[in-house]
FITORKOL-708848 format. One line per field, with one value per residue: residue in one letter; x, y, z of N, C-alpha, C, O in turn. Coordinates in steps of 0.02 Angstrom, whole numbers, plus 50000, padded with zeros to 5 digits. Example, Ala and Ser with C-alpha at 12.3 -4.5 7.8 and 13.67 -1.06 7.14 Angstrom:
% FITORKOL-708848
aa	(A|S)
n.u	(50660|50642)
n.v	(49716|49888)
n.w	(50390|50354)
ca.u	(50615|50684)
ca.v	(49775|49947)
ca.w	(50390|50357)
c.u	(50660|50645)
c.v	(49835|50002)
c.w	(50390|50394)
o.u	(50712|50670)
o.v	(49834|50057)
o.w	(50423|50402)
% end
This chain:
% FITORKOL-708848
aa	(X|X|X|X|X|X|X|X|X|X|X|X|X|X|X|X|X|X|X|X|X|X|X|X|X|X|X|X|X|X|X|X|X|X|X|X|X|X|X|X|X|X|X|X|X|X|X|X|X|X|X|X|X|X|X|X|X|X|X|X|X|X|X|X|X|X|X|X|X|X|X|X|X|X|X|X|X|X|X|X|X|X|X|X|X|X|X|X|X|X|X|X|X|X|X|X|X|X)
n.u	(47638|47793|47884|47922|48031|48019|48096|48063|48116|48075|48098|48118|47992|47839|47729|47604|47613|47595|47519|47429|47494|47465|47522|47496|47463|47447|47387|47357|47241|47184|47173|47276|47297|47421|47466|47437|47554|47610|47665|47790|47874|48036|48110|48219|48193|48073|48107|48176|48069|47986|48063|48061|47924|47900|47961|47902|47760|47587|47538|47639|47636|47713|47738|47735|47642|47522|47518|47512|47388|47304|47321|47268|47136|47094|47107|47009|46893|46897|46879|46749|46678|46699|46629|46496|46478|46489|46380|46270|46282|46260|46133|46059|46078|46007|45879|45859|45851|45731)
n.v	(50107|50146|50299|50376|50458|50530|50594|50696|50762|50883|50935|51053|51121|51198|51340|51281|51176|51218|51182|51120|50981|50816|50692|50521|50368|50193|50101|49960|49929|50055|50215|50349|50522|50645|50812|50945|51003|51148|51185|51292|51420|51484|51651|51652|51539|51579|51680|51603|51526|51619|51654|51534|51519|51626|51593|51472|51470|51422|51419|51364|51228|51104|51092|50962|50894|50952|50909|50771|50762|50807|50706|50597|50643|50647|50512|50458|50517|50458|50322|50326|50366|50253|50157|50206|50195|50055|50015|50074|50010|49874|49886|49925|49810|49717|49768|49750|49612|49585)
n.w	(54649|54576|54592|54448|54337|54185|54044|53910|53763|53650|53487|53352|53340|53286|53261|53250|53336|53464|53596|53740|53815|53876|53986|53990|54075|54089|54219|54305|54227|54223|54160|54183|54194|54193|54251|54135|54012|53944|53785|53730|53633|53631|53623|53533|53455|53403|53314|53217|53176|53114|53004|52936|52907|52821|52701|52667|52641|52617|52748|52832|52803|52705|52527|52485|52566|52523|52390|52411|52478|52375|52279|52350|52360|52224|52196|52281|52228|52102|52136|52191|52078|51997|52072|52060|51920|51900|51978|51910|51786|51819|51867|51752|51675|51750|51737|51601|51592|51653)
ca.u	(47676|47854|47890|47968|48041|48031|48112|48049|48140|48042|48135|48089|47920|47815|47672|47547|47624|47590|47459|47442|47500|47454|47554|47449|47492|47399|47408|47305|47182|47157|47210|47288|47326|47457|47451|47454|47614|47600|47725|47802|47933|48076|48118|48266|48158|48020|48138|48187|48003|47961|48101|48037|47857|47900|47981|47865|47693|47538|47531|47688|47636|47754|47703|47727|47579|47467|47517|47488|47316|47270|47322|47218|47070|47077|47097|46944|46841|46899|46848|46677|46652|46698|46573|46433|46474|46473|46312|46221|46285|46226|46062|46029|46077|45952|45816|45852|45832|45660)
ca.v	(50120|50183|50365|50373|50521|50519|50657|50697|50824|50894|50984|51075|51134|51256|51373|51236|51127|51251|51161|51089|50909|50779|50627|50471|50302|50140|50067|49914|49940|50122|50266|50405|50579|50693|50882|50966|51043|51191|51190|51362|51432|51539|51707|51632|51492|51616|51713|51552|51504|51670|51648|51473|51530|51674|51560|51411|51479|51371|51420|51321|51160|51099|51078|50889|50873|50973|50864|50707|50768|50812|50639|50558|50668|50623|50439|50445|50535|50406|50261|50338|50365|50183|50123|50227|50166|49984|50010|50089|49958|49814|49903|49922|49740|49684|49793|49719|49542|49582)
ca.w	(54588|54589|54563|54392|54301|54113|54013|53839|53732|53586|53447|53287|53346|53249|53294|53251|53389|53529|53631|53804|53808|53938|53989|54016|54087|54105|54280|54328|54185|54236|54125|54228|54161|54236|54237|54067|54002|53886|53744|53710|53592|53657|53577|53480|53411|53370|53256|53167|53150|53068|52942|52903|52882|52766|52639|52653|52615|52636|52821|52864|52778|52645|52465|52480|52597|52480|52332|52436|52490|52310|52249|52386|52342|52157|52201|52312|52179|52051|52163|52195|52009|51975|52106|52029|51853|51907|52005|51858|51735|51843|51873|51685|51653|51785|51708|51535|51602|51674)
c.u	(47736|47849|47943|47972|48058|48042|48099|48072|48109|48080|48097|48014|47901|47755|47612|47554|47612|47522|47478|47441|47494|47490|47504|47486|47437|47426|47349|47238|47147|47202|47215|47324|47361|47435|47472|47517|47604|47666|47732|47866|47970|48084|48165|48231|48103|48047|48152|48122|47977|47998|48077|47968|47856|47916|47936|47798|47647|47531|47577|47687|47677|47711|47691|47661|47519|47462|47489|47413|47277|47267|47271|47147|47049|47068|47029|46887|46839|46866|46773|46645|46648|46641|46507|46424|46455|46402|46261|46223|46250|46151|46027|46028|46020|45885|45805|45830|45758|45618)
c.v	(50162|50253|50362|50442|50504|50588|50649|50764|50829|50949|51000|51083|51195|51285|51326|51183|51155|51237|51139|51013|50875|50712|50579|50406|50255|50102|50026|49928|50007|50172|50328|50460|50623|50764|50899|51008|51083|51199|51262|51365|51491|51593|51688|51585|51528|51652|51664|51530|51555|51666|51587|51486|51577|51640|51503|51422|51424|51365|51370|51249|51158|51080|51003|50866|50894|50928|50796|50708|50772|50744|50595|50579|50642|50548|50422|50461|50482|50341|50269|50336|50293|50145|50142|50197|50093|49975|50022|50037|49895|49826|49900|49851|49703|49706|49760|49647|49536|49607)
c.w	(54605|54559|54509|54361|54230|54082|53938|53812|53663|53549|53384|53291|53305|53286|53298|53305|53459|53561|53701|53795|53876|53932|54021|54026|54107|54165|54305|54293|54199|54202|54168|54190|54212|54218|54165|54066|53938|53849|53719|53669|53623|53604|53519|53430|53372|53309|53200|53136|53100|53002|52902|52872|52823|52700|52620|52620|52641|52712|52855|52841|52714|52585|52456|52509|52555|52418|52353|52448|52425|52276|52283|52367|52273|52156|52230|52263|52124|52074|52168|52126|51983|52008|52075|51960|51856|51932|51950|51802|51757|51850|51805|51659|51687|51757|51640|51541|51620|51619)
o.u	(47732|47816|48001|47923|48106|48003|48123|48050|48115|48093|48050|47977|47943|47733|47572|47505|47618|47475|47537|47392|47515|47487|47474|47533|47386|47481|47297|47187|47087|47263|47164|47374|47335|47391|47520|47531|47592|47717|47685|47907|47940|48068|48153|48239|48088|48013|48140|48119|47948|47967|48073|47956|47814|47887|47931|47780|47668|47519|47556|47733|47675|47656|47643|47627|47469|47407|47448|47378|47223|47216|47234|47103|46993|47026|46996|46839|46784|46830|46735|46590|46599|46608|46464|46369|46411|46367|46213|46171|46213|46111|45971|45980|45988|45838|45748|45794|45726|45557)
o.v	(50209|50264|50347|50479|50468|50634|50602|50817|50783|51003|50964|51056|51238|51258|51331|51148|51119|51276|51140|50986|50903|50678|50594|50390|50274|50074|50053|49938|50014|50173|50357|50448|50636|50774|50870|51045|51054|51217|51289|51319|51541|51582|51707|51593|51509|51655|51679|51517|51536|51674|51590|51465|51569|51657|51487|51384|51384|51310|51338|51212|51204|51055|50983|50824|50857|50911|50767|50661|50744|50727|50558|50536|50618|50522|50376|50423|50463|50309|50223|50309|50275|50104|50099|50176|50070|49930|49983|50021|49865|49781|49874|49833|49661|49666|49745|49623|49486|49610)
o.w	(54645|54509|54522|54358|54216|54093|53906|53835|53622|53577|53364|53251|53293|53337|53345|53320|53508|53554|53720|53769|53927|53881|54072|53991|54136|54163|54324|54326|54188|54213|54188|54157|54266|54176|54139|54113|53885|53879|53691|53669|53639|53545|53462|53370|53316|53257|53142|53075|53049|52949|52841|52815|52778|52648|52560|52575|52683|52738|52903|52857|52674|52592|52424|52480|52551|52397|52318|52430|52419|52247|52250|52358|52265|52119|52205|52258|52102|52036|52151|52117|51951|51976|52065|51942|51820|51908|51943|51773|51718|51840|51800|51624|51656|51754|51622|51497|51603|51626)
% end
């Protein structure tokens, strides 16, 4: 396999993105992982991150994600409720026939 250099530039990272990332490649049906690279924030970026976190609330997550999660939750609860109602209605109809 040829020696290849791939450059990836990551911007707009937050504290929740600070992990060790691994590059993987598939070569002849074999998955190969390179050494891990730890993502860090410089002092200048850290100051910007603190200003962002102070205004945002919700531990850095935007309000849009919380609204989206709430809508999904209510949709799921509604679907489960509909399944139970249909189940009990068909169950009572079957009991009435017998």
